N, C-alpha and C positions, 0 to 999 in steps of 0.2 A: 530411486529408493523403492525396493519391492516389499520390504517389511517395515511397517510403520510403528508397530507396537514397541514401546520403550524409547522411541526416538524423540528428540526435542525439536519443537517447531516454534518459530518466532513470527508473529503475524502483526503487521501494522494496520491501523484502521480497523481494529478487530471488534469494536464494541457494537457495531450494527452493520446492516447491509451485507454485501458480499464478504467482507472481512469476518463477520460473525459466523456466516455460513461456512466459510473455510475452516475457521477455528473449531467450530462444532464438529465438522466432519473428521478432522484430524483427531480430536479428542475421543470421539466415538470409535475411532479405529485403534485406540490404545496409545496414541502419542501423548507426550507431555507438552502442553501448549502454553506459551507466554503470550498473552494478549496485550497489545500496545495500542493506546489511543490517546488523543488529546482531550477527549470529553470524559472527565472523571466520573460523573454521575452515571453515564451510560456504560462505562467500563465496569463500575461496581455492580450495576444491575445485570450485565452480561455474565460476570463471574458468579454472581449469586445463583442465577438460573442454571448455569452449567454445572456448578458444584452439587446441585440437587441430583444429578445423574452419576455422582461418584467418580467423575473424571478427574485427572490430574492437571489442573490449570492454575495459572496465576496471572497477575496483571501488572503493568507498569505504565504510568502516564508519561507521555512525551509529545512535544511538538516536533514532528519529523522534519519541519523546515529548518530546524536548528541542529546542526551536526553534533554539537556537544550533548544534546539530549538523546540522540540516537546512540552515542557512545555510552552514555550512562545507562540506557536501556539494555544495551548489550552486556554491560557489566552486571546489571541486576539479573539478567537471564542466566549467565554463567555461574553467578553466585547461588542461584536457586537450583539450577539443574546440572551444572557442571559442563555440559556440552551443548552444542547447537548443531543439528543435522539439516534442518530445512528453514530457509528464509522465505517469507511471503511478503513482498513489497506491495501492499495493497492500498496504503493510504493515498488519498487524492482528493482534489476539490474540483468543482466546476466553476470556472472563473474566466474573466476576460471578455472582450467584445471584439467585433469586427474592426477593420480599418476605419479610422476616424473616431473610434471610441476607446482606443488603447490608453492605458495609464501605466506609469512605471510601477505603482504598487500592485496593480493587477497582474502584470507580467511576473514580478518578483514573487508574489504569493503563489500563483499557479505553477510556475516553473519550479519554485522551491519545494513545494509539496509533491507535485506529480513526477518531476524528473530528477531534481537534485537529491531528494530523499532516497530515491531508488538507487542512484549512483552511490551515495554515501552508505546506504544499507549494504550494498554489495562489497564496497571497500572495507567496511567494518566487520561484517559477518563472514565474508568469504574466507579470510584466514582462520577464523574460528572453526569453520567447517573443515578446512584442509587439515588443521593440526591434529585432529584425532585419527585421521586415516581411515575412517569408517565410511567414507563417501557421503554424499548429500545432494541437495537440490535447491535451486533458487527459482522461485516463481514470482513474476512481476505482473501486476494488473495494469494493462493498457486499456484499450477500448477499440471498438470498431472505428472510432475517430482516429485511431492510429494507423488505419488502413485506407480509409476514405475520408478525405477532408472536405467538409462542407463550407467552412469559413476560415478566414485568416486569424483565428483567435488563439490565445495562449494555450487553452485546453488541448486543441488539436495538435499544436506544435509539440506540446509536452508528451502527448501519447505516441506520436510518431517517434519521438526520441526514445521512449521506453521500448518500442518494438525494435528499433535499430540497435539499441544497446543489447537487447536480449539475443537477437540473431547473431551478433558478433561474438558475444560471450559464450554462446552454446558451443562453438568450435574451440574457443580458447580454453574453456574450463573442463571440457570432456576428458582430456588427458590427466587432469588433476582429480578425477573421480567425482566431479560435480556436474549434475545435469542442470539445464536451464530451460525454463518454459515461460511463455508469455500468454496471458489471458486477455482476450479481446472481446468482451461482452458487448451486446447491444444495449438498448434501453432496459434498465432494471428498476424495479420498484424499491428505491432507497430514498435517502434524504439529501441526495447530492444537490438538488435544486435549492436546498436551504443551507448551503455550505457556509454562508456568511455568519451563521450562528457561532462558529468557532474561529472567526477571523481574528488573528493576533492584533493587538493594538498598534504594532509597528507598521501594519499594512492598512490601517483604517484611513478612509478618506479618498481612496482611489480604486478600490477593487470592485468590479462590476459582477453581479450574479450571472450564473450561466442560464441561458434562455433557450428552450427548444423552439425551433422555427419550422413552420409547415413546409417550407421549400427545401429543407435539408434532409438527406437520407436518414432514416431511423438510426438513432444512436450516434450520429456523427459529431454531435456537440456534447451531449450529456449522456454518459453511461458510466457504469461501474458503481462503486460503493459510495458511502455518504460522508458528510462533513469533511474533515481532513482525511478523507478516504476516497479511493477511486472506484 
């Protein structure tokens, strides 16, 4: 996408951190932006601040670890803006622990938000981008942890998955007029260390918080955006 003005962008994990930065940059470039986040109060605050600059933004609350909620968010986006040109799969959490500290809930939550939501986002929004024939782009936030693994935790595994998925899709979607990029940030000043504040009840009791450890390369465990954001 060389021209952003007038295009529609859907961003998950958009209420703070990297997601809010991405949404703000697109809006300032003249794009119409649908912000999606699980944290309703933060989403409302982000929209309020952005609207002060007279940009065209709206918001939808969704738990991206639930495919049905992503489908509903896509429907809300097309109802509001008609088309979608750019998908930003940014939602993610820091979770899990090393071997010996694994739990089923932790793996399910971390993989569900960080990897499966990215897969579902592409499955849901890809056809919406294709159908208008105007081209588009898919951006997914991974992490340096998707390139250099410091531990055997769910976070690193999920981010490697996002990188692998993006690399494969880049070649597959190019003939369809859709570009694919993967973002691999290092340690970013966000709230990802406090991901559990948005932990869904169905995952309670077994998910461990993400912890930075001195012996791990910078960003290899915790990086990206906040809460249910990567």
